[in-house]
Every structure is written in structure tokens, then in C-alpha cells.
N, C-alpha and C positions, 0 to 999 in steps of 0.2 A: 625632543629629542630623539624620539620613535617615529614620529611621523616625518621629520628630515631624513635617516635611515632605508627608512621602506624608501622615499620619494628617490632616492642613490640610488637606489637597489634597483626600481623600473627601469633609471635610463643608462645603468650599467649593463642590465641585464638582456634590454631589449639590443643596446648599439650591438652587446656578442653576438647576441642570438640573430641580428639581422647578417651580423660578417658571416657567419657560418652559412647563413640561405648564401649570400652572393657567392660563394666559393663552390656551393657543391646542389644547386637547384636553378641549372639552368633557363627554367622558364621566371624566375624573376631573377636575375641582373641587372634590374630599376629598381630595387629596393629600399636603395641612399634616396632615390630619388622618391620614392613614396611617402618617404620618411619625413622627407624636409619639407617640400613645396606641393607635392600631392594632393588631390580635393579625393573627396566620398564621392562616388559613380562614374569617377575618371577610368578610361577604357584602356586599358596599355596594353599596346600589340605585343606579343612575346616572340612568332615569327610568323613568314607566310613560306607555306612549301604546296607545292606543285598536286595537284589532287593524282595523282598517278603514283602517287607514293604512298597513298596511302590504302589498306587493304579494301578486297570486294564491296565487303562491306558496308565500310566506311563510305564508299565512293557512291554506291544503290543509295543509302542513308540522305546525302548530299547533295543528291542527283535531287529527291521529295521535298526537303527538306532545308530553306539556304542559311537558316541559321540555327545555333542549338547548341545549349551548355550543359559539359557534363564534367561534373562534381565545380573544382572552379574555375573549370577552362573551356572559355569561349570558341568556340568553330564556325566561320563565316565563308562563303564559298562565291568569290569573285570570280563575276564570268566576263569579265571588261576583254581578257583576252580569249575567246573563245576555242580556240588550237589548243591551247595550255591552259584551264579557268584553273586558279588554284583559292588554298582555303587559310584564313588570316587566325591565327592560333591569338587570343586574346583574356585578358582578364578584369574584372572591373574591381576594381579600388576598392573596399569595406568601410573604411577613415581616412578623415584629413590626417594630411601632414602637420608638421610645427607648426606653420607659417600661419596654415589657413585655423589651425587649432589658437594660439593665440589671437588671432582676429575676433573667433567664437566667441573665445571667452572674453571680450570687451564690450561685444556684442550683447552677449548676458547679459551684464553689470549695466551698459545701457538704457539695455530695456529694463533693470528691473529699477529704474531711477522713479521712473516716474509710481508705481507700486507704492516704492517705500517713502516719496513721500506723500503721497497720501494717506498710509495707516500710521503713519509718523507724525501727520499733522494732526489726526485724530487724536493718535495715544497721546499728544501732548495734552491736549484740549481736558481729557479722561484722564491725567494724574492734574491737571490747576484743578479740575472741579470736585477731584475725592473718590473717582472712578476706585483707578486703584488702591491703593487704599481700602475701598469697601469689597472689593477683590480677597486682596490680603488676606481681612478677616474672614471672611467668610470661606476660605481653604487652609486658613494656617491650623487649624486641630490634627491635618495633615502632615504637611508641607513642613511643619515643625519637625515633626518627628524625621521627614526623610532628608531632610535641609538644618540640621543640626547646626548647623556654622552661621544661618540667614538669623538675622534679630528678630522679634515676634514684632507683625506689624508692617519688618519692609516691605517694598515697593513692591521690589523684587516677587513677590509671592503670587501678584497681582496678574505682572507679565505673563510667567511662566503659565498661569491656571489658563489665562486666554490664546496665551502656542499651543495650549494640549487641547482646548478647546477646538480653536481651527483645527488641529488637523484630526481629530477626531471627526469631524463633520466636513473634512475632505476640503478644509476652506486654504489651498495651499497659498496663491495669494495673499492671506491674510496673514499666516504661519512663520513666515518668514521674518518680517516688521517684527508682527510680536518677537518672536523668538528671542531677534537682535536685539532688541530692548533690554530680555530679560538678561540677554549678559551682560549689554554694558548694566543693569543695574548689580548684578554680582561681584562683577569688575569691581564694581567702587567699595567693595569689603574686602579686596585681594591686600593682603600685606604685600605679596610679591607679585607686578603684575605681568612680569615675565611669567610665571609658572600660573596655569590651572588649579584651579582649589577643588574640595570635593564637590560644592555647590555643583561647581562648573562641571564640572565631570559627572555628576547623576543628571544634570540636566538635559547635558549633550545626549546622556545616550538613551533617557525617556523619550527625545526628540525623537530621534533617530531611528528608536524603533518603527517610527510612524501608525502606529496606533489609528488607525481609519473605518470607519464603518458601514461605509459608501462609496466603492470604489466606482466612479462615474466615469472615466475616462475610457478605464479597460472594459466596461461593457459597454460605452459606447466604437466604439474600434471591432469588438469581438462583431457587434451588428452593425457595422460599416462592412466587416470582411462575409457578409452574409452567416452567421451563428442559427441554426436551429434555435440553439437557448444559448441566446448570450451572458443571462444572467445565472446561469447553473454555479460559478466559480465566484458569484454573491460569498457564501458562508464558507466554503474551504480560504477564500480571501483573509478572513473576518478573524478565522477560529488562529490561520498561519499567523498574522501582524499581533494577536492580542500573547497568542506564543512568545516571542519574540520580546515585545515589551515585557512581558513575566520574566523573561531568560534576563535582561535588563536591570532590572527592577534587582533583583535578587543577588546577578555577579555585584552590582557597584556595592548592593547593602553586605556581599559581605567581603570586599574590600575593604570598607570602611565603619565594618563594626555594629551595622546599624541594625537594630535586633527589631524583623518586623511583623517578631510574632506579639505587640501589643497590643494592646485594647481597640486602642482608636483606628494604628494601621489595620486592624484587622476589620474594623469596622467598615472604613472605608472602601478599601479594596472590597470586600465585599460587595457591598452598595453597589461598587462600579463593574463589577461580574452581573451584578443580575439588571445593573441598568443596558450595559451590553450583548447580556441574553435576551432580555422585552422585544431592544429595540431589534435583535438578529429574528425573531421570532416573530416580529409585527413585520418587516421589510421584509421577509422569507416568502410570507404570504402572497407578494403582491405579485402580479407579469409585468415582464420588460414595461410597457408604458406608463404603471404606476409605479414601477421604482423611477422608471428618468421621470414621469412626474415629479414625486416626492424628493426624492436628492434636490431637483434643480428648485424646489419651493425652500430647502434648506438649505443651501448654498447660499442663495442670493437672497433669500430670507433673513439667513442670520445677519451677514452682513450689514444691509440695512436698518436691521433695527438694531446694533451695537451703535451704529452712527446716529443716529435716533436715540436714544437713551444717551448717549454722550454730549451731543449739542442740546438735548434738553438737561440735564446737570450741568453742563453751563452755564444755560440761560436763569438756574436756579441760583447756580455759585456767583449770579454776577460779577464774571470774569468778560473779558475781553477776545469772543473767541475766535475770533478769522488772526488775530494777532498771532493768539496761541497753536492756531494751525500753522503759521508763515514758519512761527519758530521750530516749531516739531517737522513739519517737512521740510528746511536747512539741515534739520538735523539729518535727516532720510538721504539727502542729498551727499551729503559728505560723509556717509558711510559709505557709498557703493563706489565712493571715487578709492576708497581706501581698501578695500576690499581689489580691487583690479588685480594687484601685484601676485596675490596669496592664490588666487582663481587661473591664471597663465599658470602659475610653479604647477600645479596638485595636475591641472589639465594638457599641458605638454605631455608631464608625466607619462598617461593614462593611454595619447593619441601615440604615442612611440613604444609603448605595450600592445597595441589594437594594430597596427601598421608592421612592426617587427614580426608578425608570427607568433609574438609567445604565446596568444590566447586558443590558435589552436592547436600548439604543442599538448599544452597543458588538457587540451577537451580526447585530443586524441590518446594521449599519454592514461585518462580516465574511463576512456573508453575499452581497450583495451586490457587494466586491469579490470577490468569488470566484465568482458567475455572468460576472463583466464577463469574467474568464478563461476562459470557459467550461470548470471543470474541476467534478470531481463533488464535491457540495457536502452529503452526505450527514455529513460529520464535522464540519459546523457546530451540524445537532443535538446533536451529542455532547458539545461545545465549553462548557453552561456548568457540568457537573460541573466542565469544570479548572478553571473561571473562581474556582470559589467555593472549589474546596480550600483553594488559601491562605490562603481566608481565615475560613470554616468548615469545620468537617470536619461536623457535622451540616447543616449548607444542601447541600453538595457531596452526601452521602447523601439527601437530598430526591430533590435536579437528579437522579442519580442514576437515583433509584426514578420519577421521574416521563416521565424518557426508558425505560425498560425498562415503565414500562406506557401512555407512548405508542403503540412501535410496537415494542413485543416485545421481550422477554424475551432473543429466538434473531435477533432485527434487528441490524445494522451496528450501526447508533445503538446499540444496548441494548448491545450489544456493548464496542463505544469507548463509553460511560460507563464499564462495571466494571475497565474497562483503568483508563480514567483516575485513576478510586477510590483504584485499588491502586497509583499509581504516585509518588506521593509524601505530603508530609504539609502540618501547615495551618502554613503558613511566619510568619504574622503572630500565627496562635493563638501559635506556638512561643516567638517573639523574645518575646510581648510575659511571657509569663507564667515564660519561664526567666529572662529580663534581669531583669524585675520582679520577680523572686525574691531579686536581688543588689544589687539599687541600680541597676545599670547602666542609664544614660542614654543615650552615645555608642557606637551599636554598630555604628559604620565603617562596613564596607561591607559587614556579613553580610546585609542585606537583600537587597543586590546580587545576594551569590554566591549566596545559596538561594533568591532567582527566574528566575537565571540558569539552576538546578540546575534548577527546577522546570519551564521552561522545556525543558528537555534531555529532561524523562521527559512532555512531551507530546506534543513530535515523534516520540517512540519508541513511545507508545501510539498513534498515529497512523498511524504505518510498519509499527506491531506487524497493529491491523486489520486494512488491507487483507492487510498478506502472510498472515493466519491465516483474517482473513472473506471479503477482497474485498471 
């Protein structure tokens, strides 16, 4: 119900905001076209004026620089008519309209089919060989406390363990199939298939907090933009995402009345903290080349090791390995087809928010409020990444890149955007895909919990950015 109301609010607010903009902003008379059929990167012509109508300062500027962008508006000198040159005013659309977004949603699912069939196929082998049961027993002392509704020895423990491990090591391609399988396992225990269980909410909240040790893609992007020290956001990213994960765990535990102070839970959490701290210490001592090399070795090596152990287990148990793979691969294909409507629905609502200008209004309001208190407003320039991240991973990546290009990759704003990108997952995307795959419609308090964890990640990121980079 909460997701339904938020989705409806996104659409209503976006259309109302666009209508207001249409009537009161002469530069955005094509806003409805932007929202429906526009595409990201489209050039939208606003007007064409004679050069003589501009001030002397503008005239001199355009005589030396034929094309420039001031704020959100671009100006281009058209010299076809030499006796009376004109200035064409234009703007660049920043997001796809709903038609292009619908196609992108389907493309995402199609692109996911290969990955899903691959990993679900190997998952099927692992299940038949008893590997999932083995993992379940390993993690059972902790998970039985955090997921009291799940029976001891249930395969869901193993699936969740694989998902958390994949997230921790930055194996995004593996995390999604493992996570969807975990949700399916938990759904088998659900007495009301349309309503999320406590265990599903706990799992999804922890998953969406996105605890990752090595933010490889962010470091690579900063290096590509010629950052002098592309790895300097490594430590703040890990601390911020760890804070978001602990916040998610505490919030859900309070809601579900789970005692985190039990000796078993404290021992496991303490061990995890020591492990994370040790890895941070070890990795932080490496230079950029060393960190990238170790990251690639861990990421790719872990995937191959998992496949190797699964096949060995299948041989040991004398199962038909290839038939088991095909059986799981078929299941992965069907899951991808099933989530298409849910993904289209959530992405078009996000598209309307972005193309209607709602995000710009929110940011301008925040900047104005911060100015009233006389506080440093630099962090506001990094917030677009944080605001988009719960809605769209690719959109947030674009916002992060834009902040780095505008202010510089080693600027405060550029570094903050990078930390924010690595501090959480795409909340609404995760909810739509994971609950959509198992047909759960009543998500209960999942959205609120995940957004609170995101907020903790954002606040932690801002504090860490000021602490590390001033």
C-alpha cells in the first residue's frame, strides 16, 4: 500500500508541477512533449532572437564564442544571415520521457536475462548438490536470531548468505539472482502471498543498504575524469554504507522486536566489524593500481571459485549437472519476464519526476533554506546524486558524473557525489524488482525503513566528506 501511494503521488505531483511550469515559464512550453516523447540529450529550441536585441556585453561574448551555456540555457550564434545574425536559445533535456523510459525498462530486463539464467542455473546445481544447505548451517546461529520466523536449516539462509557476500565483494551481477532466489525461498514460508513477511522486510532492508567493500566503478570513473587521487573516496564510501547497513538492521529490529544484544548476535556483528575494519586497513594501504588489481582479482576470482566449487559438489553428489543447470536457467528466464511490468511502472514515475522539474525545485528550496541559516551550501551541489539514487542507479551515476565534470573530480562537491553514490542502493528499483518477482503487493513498512536507512547513509556521507575533505 505504501508503494502504491508513493507511486501515485509521484505521478500527480509531476503532472501538477509540469502544468504550473507550462503556464508560468515561457522557456519550457514543450515540457509536456519532454515528459512523454522526449529523450535524454535532446536539444529543445526555446526561441530565436536577433543579435541586436541583446546587451552590448552579450554581443561581444557571442562574437568571440559562438556557442555557450549559461545556467540551464544554451545560446548559439547563427551566422547564416550575415547582415542580421540570430541567437538561438535552447536547452538540453536531462532525462528520458515516459515512452523512452518504458523501452529502457524492458531493455534492462532483457539485458538481465543472460545474467539471471547463468547464475540461477548454477544456483540450481548448488541446491541439488546440498551446497545451499551447507551454507545455511554455517550462518544459522546468526540468521536464526535475525529471522526468527525462518525454520532452522531452511535453504533461504544459504541464498541470503550468497546475496550478502556478493554485495560485500561488489559482485552486482551475482547479487541480484542470489537475492531474487532468497526472496523466492522466503516466499515459500509466507502464509499470505500478497503481504511481505518480517523476514522478507529484514532481508530486503539489509540488501538495499548495499554494504560494499570496494567501490570499483566509482574509482574507475574518477580515474577516467583525471582525478589526482581517485581512491581517496574509498574509506568514506565504506564507512557510509556500513552506517546505512547498521541503521537498517537497528530500525527493522526495533520494529520486529528483535534483541540485537544477544551474545550470538553481538559475537557475529563484532566479528563482521573486525573483518570489515581489517579489510579497510589492508586495502587502504594500496595505491590506485594495486587497489584496482586486487578488486578485479577478488570480483572475478570469487565468481569463478563459486562456479568451480558448485560443479565439484555436483560431481561429488553424482547429480546430472547440466540438466540441473538448464532447470535453474529456465526459472531465471521466467523471473526476468515477470518483473517487466513492475519495473516499467516504477521507472515511468521516476521519469515524470525528473522531466517535470520537481527535482530542481526541491534542490533550489534546499539551497535557499541552507542560505537562510548562513551554512556552507557546497554539500547541496552533491545532493542530486543522493536524491536520484533511491529511484535510479543510472540516473544517480549520471548526476555524480555531472557533479565531477562541473566542479572537478577532486572538488568537495565531486567527492561528496562519489561518496553518496557508494553509500546506498536503488531503493524503489529494488522494491519493485524483488517484490514484483514474487507477487507481493503489500510491502508494509519496507519503503519507510529503507528510506530511513538511505537518510542515515546520506547524512553520514556529508559528515564524512567534511571530515575527510573539509
